[in-house]
Steps between C-alpha positions, in 0.01 A plus 500: 500500500687195376820528301499321165819312412576399143782296351564427136772464243551455131799382305506712185768676300463845654671798333540849647513382861643832618201689360259247646667526840423872517143457375423216741657677797301819434172314458554288811587809704191677367289206619673489843607139438789328670704198402752406233500477123800336332570571133750341265543416135335163577182639659328640809434381856240688708423485873281789614253597771250780545135597502275298270416785261864602469614144434232458233601827336867402494423160345298675227794736447742209458271321257493806275850389397445251213784282628332471841135495394450135599676517837316319780530555874443299815310699760479475878410728790662620821403730782824698482730624223765227451758725329689804626569679172439500126792397280534435128837341425685393188674162525686265264238235579159527666587177681871430531625169361824597322445261209546699176351222288163501676246733335144465635402809305561291183382150601279351769477160664159330533286620792271302728190672639436477876192283442708259296773475762243435772349222289841345440571510872154359579581213262845454657668515160865402479663840453789695643337796674782752525520809722733751330505745793784542744530308825387792716171529310438126507506500881177704505316235303494296181303233319487162664744256332679786324874485452722801541864559423615679818574814304633811667447700181308433180817537291613166650213316330676391177779323690264336752272296273736213415357279775147510356371207293447562130262207446180660634321833463620798701246752630671801653363785703604822674320790667346669198638315199783727390787276609343195338486675164880493498552180698285299260711611204816405689365148556388458139845602377654254750311208342187474713243421233175559692500818704205708619476823697212571736316792341512799735686308770385426853302824529291417196450145631374639832266742322365232267474176699601589857751313711445140387825298516686800645640514853567835671511854362661668202780749555450832319749775436351781705415588860214249514780236515268212403140426398280198560288309247230769530764760405477652848818640660648276770829675573 
């Protein structure tokens, strides 16, 4: 039986995170799921694995919360369980940037669908295609012609963008989209007038249009290590 892997997040002003932590932990344990859920006042970040029926039941459970009713998830499959335990944690941020003035739960930068990015790349449009991931992740694979900032940690992003031109559109991407939600706001506040984020990140691009214009695999944060353009484990 294959293991179903899901990943999803939502930036939303989330009250009562301590109560939600207990509820989510109990429900995940009841469903024999493993993985990590991060909660903070700015939202939720979910990476889980388990049997198909249990995953579906947990997603329905999450969506019973009015604040999470429209959450979407990227889904892939693996032969083995990619996580060792189930953890629900409370954090200051669901993705650490350490920029108090950035609030993706209150505002959102424009998003580009995978089909649109592929078309732009097919047309060889004059854009800055920006990889917001760290240098270790980039080594597994990235989009052809993409620039990256040699980051060791995402919190370095705001101080690393000065070398990028401001006179053409920036299209940024990461694994699943969560980093770009914050990175795009950083760039807009820094004076970059035309900034887009790839909706759902590399994983959504793979699921929607395949591996066109991408070279290599995509690093993922579990024991699969990386997946290819068919979302198959390669690690």
